[in-house]
N, C-alpha and C positions, 0 to 999 in steps of 0.2 A: 135283453136277457141273454145269459150265456148258458152253456150246457155243462152238466156234470154227471158222472156215472155213479156217484156215491148215493147211498140212502140219505134222505134229507128230512130235517125236522123244521117246522116253521119257527123262525126266530123273531118275527114281527111282534111288537109289543101288544097290539090289539088282539092277537090270537095265540099268544104264547102257550096257552094251555091245551091247544087242539092236538098237538102231537101227531099230525098226519105224516105217516111214513111214505117213502117212495114217491116223493113229489115229482112232477114232470120235469124232464131235463131243462126245459126252457125257463124255469122259475128261479134260477140263481142270479144274484146281483152281478152284472158284468163289471162294474167298477171295482168290486171287491176282488174279483179274479185278476183284473189288470194290476192292482196294487199288491197282489200276493197276500191278501188278508184271508182269514178263515172264511170258508164258503158261507154265504148267507142266503137263505131260501125263504120264500114267501108262499102263502097258500094260493094266492091269486094275483092277477094284475091289480085289482082293486086294493088288495091288502098291501101290495108293494107301494102303490101311489099314496095310500093313506099314511104310511109310515116313513115315506121318503125323507121328510124334513128332519126327522130324528136320526134315521139310519145314516144319512150322508155326513153326519158329524164325524163318524169313524173315518171316512175318507179324508176329510180335512185334517184330522189329527195325524194320520200316517203321512200325508203329503208334507205336513209341517216338519215332522221329525226327519224325514228323508233328506231335507235340505236344512240341516241343523244349524242354528245360530252359533253353536259351539265350534263350528268349523269356519266361521267367518273371520278372516284375518284382518279385516278393516278395523276391528275393535282395538287393535294395537296401535293405531295412529297416535303418535305423541307419547306413548307409554314409556316410562323410565324403567328399564329392566334392572334387576338387582345383580345379575351375573352375565356371563358371556353367551349363554344359550339364547337362541331366537327361534320362534315358531316358523316352520316352513309351510307352504301351501298344502292343503288337502287335495289329493288328486282323484278322490272318489267320494261319493255320497255314502250315507249310512247303508249298510247292506241288510237286506231282509233275510229272515230265516224261512226256508221252504216249509210251507204249511201242509205237509203231506198227511198229517194226522198221527205220525209216529213221534213227534216231538211235543212234549208237554211245555206249554208256554207260561211263564210267570205273568202276573196280572199287568205288569208294566210293559209287556212286549209291544203293545199297540199304543196305549195311552201315555206311557212314560211315568205313570204314577203308581208307586207301590202301596196301594190302598190297604191290602191285607196286612202288610208289615206295620203300617202306621197304626191300625186298629189293635193289633196284638201287642205292640210295644207300650200302649197306654197302661196296661196292667203291670208291667215290670216283671212279670213272672219269667223264670228261667226254664225253658223247655228241657225235658229229660228224655233221652233215647234209651230204652231198656228192652223193648221187644226185639228178639233176635232177627225177625224178618225186616223190621225197620232199620236195625243196625246194619244189615247187609246192604240195604238200599243206600245208606249213607256211605258205606265202604266203597260201593260201586262208583258213586259220584266222586269220591276222593281218589280212587285209582285213575279215573278218567282225568281228573284235574292234574294229577302227577304226570301222567303221560303227555298231557297238553303242555305243561310247563317245560318238560324235558325237550319236547319238540321245539318250543320257542327258544329255549336256552341254546340248543344246538345251532340255531340260526344266527346267534349274536356274533358278528364279525364285522370288520371295517367294510363299508360300502353298502351293507344291507340297510334298508330303511325300516323304521317302525311300522309303516303301513304294510310292508311285505310280511312282517311278523304277524301283524294283526290279521291279515288275509289268511295266513296259514293256520292261525289259531281258530279263526271263525270256521274255516272249512273242515278242520279236524274235529271240532266239537260237534258241528252240525252233522258231519259225516257219521258220527257215532250216535245220532238221534238224540242229541242233547242241545240245550240252549246256552249260549254264552251270556251269563248273568249280567255283565255290565251293559250289554247292548240295550240302549234306550232306558236304562235305569235313571230316573229323573232326567231323561233326555240325553244321557251320555251317548256320544255318537259312534263309538267303536266297541269291539267285542273283547278288548283287553286294555288294561292300563299299562303304558310303557313310559317310564320316568327316567330321563337322562341327566346325569351330572347333578346340577343344583336343584332339580325337580324332586320334591319330597315325596309326592304321590299324585295319583290321578292324572298323569300325563296322557294327553290325547295323541295317539300314533299319527305321525305326519310323514312328509316326504324327505326329511333331512337324513342323509346317509350317516350311519354311525361312523365315528372316527377313531383311529388308533389312539388309545389312552382314555377314551370315554369309559364311564360306568353306566350300566343300564339296568333298571329294575323292571321285571316283567311280572305283572300281577294278574293271575288267572282265577276266574270263578266260573264254574259250570253248573248246570242244573239238569238233573236227570233222575227219574224215579221219584220225583217229589222232594229231592234234597239238593242243596247247594254245597259245593266244596270250594274252599277259598285258600289260596296259597300264593306266595311270591318269593322271588330270589333276585339278588343283585349280581350281575355278571361284569367281568372286566372285558373290554373290547380291545382286541389285538394284543400285542406283546410289549407295549410301552405304557407303564403305569407308575406314577410317582409313589413314594413311600407313604406319604400322608393318606393317599387314597386307599392303599392297601391296609393301613392302620384303621381307617374308617370302616372298610368292609369287614375286616376280621373282627373288629370290636362289635359291630352290629350283630354279626352272626353269633359271636360268643354270648352276647346279651340275651339273645333268643334261647340259646341252648341252656343257659343258666336258669332262665325263667321256666322252661319246660321241666328241668330237673327239680325245681322247687315245688311244682304243682302236685297236689294230693288231696284227698278228702279232708275237709276241715280248714283248709287254707282260705283266708279271706282274699277276695279278688283285689282289694286295694294294696295288698302286700307285694304283688307282682312288680309294681312300679319301682319299689325300693331295690329289688334284685337287679332289675335292668339298669337302673341309675348307677348302682355300684360298679357294674362292669364298664359302663360308659365313662365314668369318672376315672377309672383305672387307665383307660386309653386316652384321656383328655378329650373326650367327646361330649356332646350335649344331646338331650332327649327331647324330641318334638312333643309338644303338649296338646296340639290342636286335634289330633286324630288318635283313636283308641282301637284296641282289640274289641271283639264283640262275639256274642252268641251267633251261631250259624247252624243251619240245618234245613228245616222246611221253610225257614225265612232266610233271606240273604243277610239281614242284620237284625239282631234281637238282643235281649238281655242274656248275659250280663254285659255291662260296659266295663272295659278293662284298660284304664290309663297305664301308660308305660313309664310315667315319671313318679318320683317318690312323693310321699306325703299328700296323696290324692284322697278323695272322699268317695271312692267307688263303694257300692253296697253289694252284699251277697257273699256267700261262702260256698266253696266247691263241694259238690255232692256227686256221688257216682251217677253217671249218665249225662252229666252236663257236657255240652259240646260247644266249643268256642275257638276263636283264633287269638293268638298272640302275635303281634306284628310291629315290633318297635321300628320307628323311624329315627335314625341317629345322624347327627350333623357334625361336620368338622368344626364349624364355628358356633354361632348363636343358635339357640333352640327356636328362635322366632321364625315364622313363615308368613308369606303373603300369597294371595291368589291372583293369577293372571286375569286379564279382562275376558278370557274365553269362558270364565265361570267355573272352571274345573282345575286347571293346572296349579298345584301348590308348589311354591319354590322357597328356598331359604331367603330370609330377609337380607342377609349379607352377601348372597351370591356364592357362598362356599358349598361344597358338595354334600350330598345326603345319600344314605343307603338304607335299605330295608330288607328284612326277611320275615316270612310269615308261614305258619302252619295251622291247619285245623286239627284239633285233638279232642279226645273224649276222656273224662275222668273215670278211672278204674278204682278198684279197691286199694291199690298200692301206689298209684301215681296217675299218669296219663298215658294213653296210647296215641302216638302221633299218626293220624290217619293219612296224612299226605307226605309221609316220610320219603326221603330219597331212596332210590333203588340202585343196584349195581349198574343199571343202564343209564342212570342220570348223568348228564354231561359234567365233567369235573369243573370245580370252581377255578382251579389254577392258583389262586392266591393262597390257598391253604397248604401248599407245598413249597412255596417260594422261600 
């Protein structure tokens, strides 16, 4: 048994209702402390022994995700890549979040399973944020998300590795008493998604240094005060970028801006895809169909589902207080994508480049308010003035 100075409540299944406060310092689970899990206390040695077989499952789960299969590069043996990008080794395991009691943890933080999200999504109901106090919590999360993405964007330059950006993102979010939402979500092994060149989305940060002429998308989500904020941007690396890549990134950005301008109460969610597709066609680009925008707030992902391509069958109509993301993924070539053997990284099927931009927004009486909007302190895109 290990010591703890905090007030403790018995968490053992057999005495869950006893609620004994101020348990002796010697009754904390030592393995939980070693693994940096939330403190677990028991009423007695007998209670601890009686519940050990059930309690130790938590230890096995966290040990499993600290050595994530998604970081195993041996799965790529013999794999035929669609483009020039290759996965580099991971130089670190998944990082824990300090469990000081100041950080609210989503339910997947230890188990990897978003159970609350799955249950809520069965109803298909679109959450509404209308209470001023709740809206301020959402704004706080979105401000932190914006500051985090600005930090990450400022690091994008030749020689920097995605792992270094991930480390900075993790430390910044945790340092602000928040949780990096991607971490262990369905066992995702990092705190941010970083997608380079032909990666469409869900790139796992690794040790490959960014190169002059690359493009890199950084997708940030943070959780604080009970709300998630979700946003991403695509950045040019260095000072050498071909015109097709600039066309791709500009076209993707313009498609998001057009979609935002189109939103207002009464608009059907399925209409957004037509707006995005029209801009993409103007730039001779294609729209990825496998991934969609989504509701966000108390849940990382929830209704509505927002496809970015035209003639989709999304349901629902915008109402004041709806909170969601629009996050078009736009390709230079075909819209088709495939997933790498790591189980997460989505790449273009033809190996050509892909770009993405995303904002979290809330429907107002006259349109939408972009809660994750750029600020004067946001790093410049550079392609928008060339």
